[in-house]
C-alpha positions as CSV (number, residue, x, y, z in Angstrom):
1,M,42.1,19.8,-1.9
2,N,42.4,17.1,-4.6
3,Q,43.5,14.4,-2.3
4,P,40.5,14.3,0.1
5,L,38.2,14.5,-2.9
6,S,40.0,11.6,-4.6
7,L,39.8,9.5,-1.4
8,K,36.1,10.3,-1.1
9,S,35.5,9.3,-4.7
10,A,37.5,6.1,-4.2
11,E,35.5,5.1,-1.1
12,R,32.3,5.8,-2.9
13,K,33.4,3.5,-5.7
14,V,34.4,0.7,-3.3
15,F,31.0,1.2,-1.4
16,Q,29.1,0.8,-4.7
17,T,31.2,-2.3,-5.6
18,T,30.2,-3.9,-2.3
19,F,26.6,-4.0,-3.4
20,A,27.4,-4.8,-7.0
21,D,27.4,-8.6,-6.4
22,G,23.7,-8.9,-7.0
23,L,23.0,-10.7,-3.8
24,L,20.9,-7.9,-2.3
25,D,18.8,-7.8,-5.5
26,I,18.2,-11.6,-5.1
27,F,17.1,-11.2,-1.5
28,M,14.8,-8.3,-2.3
29,G,13.4,-10.3,-5.2
30,C,12.7,-13.2,-2.9
31,F,10.8,-10.8,-0.6
32,V,8.7,-9.5,-3.5
33,L,7.8,-13.1,-4.4
34,L,5.5,-13.0,-1.4
35,F,3.0,-10.9,-3.3
36,A,3.1,-13.2,-6.3
37,V,2.8,-16.6,-4.6
38,A,0.8,-15.8,-1.4
39,P,-2.5,-15.4,-3.3
40,F,-2.3,-19.1,-4.5
41,L,-1.4,-20.4,-1.0
42,S,-4.2,-18.3,0.6
43,E,-6.8,-20.6,-0.9
44,S,-5.7,-23.5,1.3
45,M,-3.8,-21.8,4.1
46,G,-5.6,-18.6,4.7
47,D,-4.3,-15.0,4.3
48,F,-2.2,-15.0,7.5
49,W,-0.4,-18.3,7.1
50,S,0.1,-17.8,3.4
51,S,2.3,-14.8,4.3
52,A,3.8,-16.2,7.5
53,I,5.2,-19.2,5.8
54,F,7.7,-17.0,4.0
55,L,9.5,-16.0,7.2
56,P,11.6,-19.2,7.4
57,F,12.1,-19.0,3.6
58,W,13.6,-15.5,3.9
59,G,15.7,-16.7,6.8
60,L,17.2,-19.4,4.7
61,V,17.8,-17.0,1.8
62,Y,19.5,-14.5,4.2
63,L,21.7,-17.3,5.6
64,A,22.7,-18.5,2.1
65,I,23.6,-14.9,1.1
66,W,25.6,-14.4,4.2
67,L,27.6,-17.6,3.6
68,I,28.1,-16.7,-0.1
69,R,29.4,-13.3,0.8
70,K,31.8,-14.7,3.3
71,Y,33.1,-17.7,1.4
72,V,32.7,-16.7,-2.2
73,V,32.6,-12.9,-2.6
74,A,35.1,-11.9,0.1
75,P,37.9,-14.1,-1.3
76,R,37.4,-12.3,-4.6
77,L,36.9,-8.7,-3.5
78,G,38.5,-8.7,-0.1
79,T,37.1,-6.8,2.8
80,V,37.1,-3.0,3.5
81,R,36.4,-0.8,6.5
82,F,34.2,2.1,5.7
83,S,34.3,5.6,7.2
84,Q,31.8,6.6,9.9
85,R,29.8,8.4,7.3
86,R,29.3,5.2,5.2
87,K,28.6,3.2,8.3
88,L,25.9,5.7,9.2
89,K,24.4,5.2,5.8
90,L,24.3,1.4,6.3
91,R,22.6,1.8,9.7
92,R,20.0,4.2,8.1
93,F,19.4,1.6,5.4
94,S,18.8,-1.1,7.9
95,L,16.4,1.2,9.8
96,V,14.5,2.1,6.6
97,M,14.1,-1.6,5.7
98,V,12.8,-2.4,9.2
99,V,10.3,0.5,9.1
100,T,9.2,-0.4,5.6
101,N,8.6,-4.0,6.4
102,T,6.8,-3.1,9.6
103,L,4.5,-0.7,7.7
104,L,3.8,-3.4,5.1
105,L,3.0,-5.9,7.9
106,I,0.6,-3.5,9.6
107,L,-1.0,-2.7,6.2
108,G,-1.4,-6.4,5.6
109,I,-3.0,-7.0,9.0
110,L,-5.4,-4.1,8.4
111,A,-6.3,-5.6,5.0
112,V,-7.1,-9.0,6.7
113,I,-9.3,-7.6,9.5
114,G,-11.2,-4.9,7.8
115,F,-9.6,-3.3,4.7
116,G,-11.2,-5.7,2.4
117,K,-13.4,-8.7,2.2
118,E,-12.9,-12.3,1.3
119,A,-13.1,-12.9,-2.4
120,G,-14.4,-16.1,-3.9
121,S,-10.9,-17.1,-4.8
122,G,-9.8,-17.1,-1.2
123,F,-7.6,-14.1,-1.5
124,I,-8.5,-10.7,-0.1
125,D,-10.5,-8.4,-2.3
126,I,-8.2,-5.5,-1.7
127,S,-9.4,-2.0,-2.1
128,S,-7.7,0.6,-4.3
129,A,-6.5,2.4,-1.2
130,Y,-4.5,-0.7,-0.1
131,V,-3.0,-1.0,-3.6
132,Y,-1.8,2.6,-3.7
133,L,-0.5,2.6,-0.1
134,L,1.4,-0.6,-0.8
135,G,2.9,0.9,-3.9
136,L,3.8,4.1,-2.0
137,F,5.6,2.3,0.8
138,L,7.6,0.1,-1.6
139,L,8.5,3.1,-3.8
140,V,9.7,5.2,-0.8
141,G,11.5,2.3,0.8
142,F,13.4,1.3,-2.4
143,S,14.1,5.0,-3.3
144,V,15.6,5.6,0.1
145,A,17.7,2.4,-0.2
146,A,18.9,3.5,-3.6
147,H,20.1,6.8,-2.2
148,L,21.7,5.4,0.9
149,L,23.5,2.6,-1.0
150,D,24.4,4.7,-4.0
151,C,22.6,2.0,-6.1
152,P,20.5,3.7,-8.9
153,R,18.9,0.5,-10.1
154,F,16.9,0.3,-6.8
155,Y,15.0,3.4,-8.1
156,V,13.8,1.3,-11.0
157,Y,12.8,-1.5,-8.7
158,G,10.8,1.0,-6.6
159,L,9.0,2.4,-9.6
160,M,8.2,-1.1,-10.9
161,L,6.8,-2.1,-7.5
162,A,4.8,1.1,-7.2
163,L,3.2,0.3,-10.6
164,A,2.7,-3.4,-9.9
165,G,-0.5,-2.9,-7.8
166,P,-2.4,-0.5,-10.1
167,V,-1.4,-2.5,-13.2
168,G,-2.5,-5.7,-11.5
169,E,-5.9,-4.1,-10.7
170,W,-6.2,-3.0,-14.3
171,L,-5.5,-6.5,-15.5
172,Y,-8.0,-7.8,-13.0
173,I,-10.8,-5.4,-14.0
174,D,-10.3,-5.3,-17.8
175,Y,-9.0,-8.8,-18.5
176,G,-10.1,-10.9,-15.5
177,A,-6.6,-11.7,-14.3
178,A,-6.7,-13.9,-11.2
179,H,-5.9,-12.6,-7.7
180,H,-6.0,-8.9,-8.9
181,G,-3.2,-9.5,-11.2
182,F,-0.6,-9.7,-8.3
183,P,0.9,-13.0,-9.5
184,I,1.6,-11.4,-12.9
185,T,2.9,-8.0,-11.9
186,F,4.7,-8.8,-8.7
187,G,6.0,-12.1,-10.2
188,F,7.4,-10.2,-13.2
189,T,9.1,-7.6,-10.9
190,A,10.5,-10.3,-8.7
191,A,11.9,-12.2,-11.7
192,V,13.6,-9.0,-13.0
193,M,15.2,-8.4,-9.6
194,I,16.3,-12.0,-9.1
195,F,17.7,-12.4,-12.7
196,T,19.4,-9.0,-12.5
197,G,21.0,-10.2,-9.2
198,L,22.1,-13.5,-10.8
199,A,23.6,-11.7,-13.8
200,L,25.6,-9.4,-11.6
201,F,26.8,-12.3,-9.4
202,I,27.9,-14.4,-12.3
203,R,29.7,-11.4,-13.8
204,L,31.5,-10.9,-10.5
205,L,32.6,-14.6,-10.4
206,I,33.9,-14.3,-14.0
207,N,35.7,-11.0,-13.6
208,N,37.1,-11.6,-10.1
209,P,38.8,-14.9,-9.5
210,P,39.8,-15.7,-5.9
211,V,42.8,-13.8,-4.7
212,D,45.1,-14.2,-1.7
213,G,45.1,-11.6,1.1
214,Q,42.9,-10.3,3.8
215,G,41.7,-7.0,2.5
216,I,41.6,-4.4,-0.3
């Protein structure tokens, strides 16, 4: 009885270590930057292109992370083949990310064509419904990711993102923050995610020098 439990516990630890390099945090933080930077770009590029311009940026970030994982992380941690149960979790995680991003895209399109009106600043005067739906999608998406990846800090990210919209609206209404406070709240959240990822990645480099061998 003890041996299967020990193997299961060991696999869980290795699975968690796989996502402890901070690179996923950095990628997600770059995604959140959209909500902080797009309002400024919208003044000159319009709402659609101010968001679409991020697609090649995310592609470059993804490519950089893939290369870093292959040529920097793998030589230090090695490679591992997970059980079918863990592979199923990874496939579900990918599905959740696709669904979440699709819902966010649809929500953004609705905001452009009828959910709000153009504000004098050039950014959409988003309604409270949009703000709370955006927060709900992000909270659910990051919470499911935290569960599937056994990564508790993603619960914190999800909560921060769920609060970013309402807090931004509060800053906009009470203190006149530009662009509904999005650059402040989402910018802060993106910074927390990116710097957390960088800290985890630097710690990995320090604690795990390159080793010979093909696997762990």
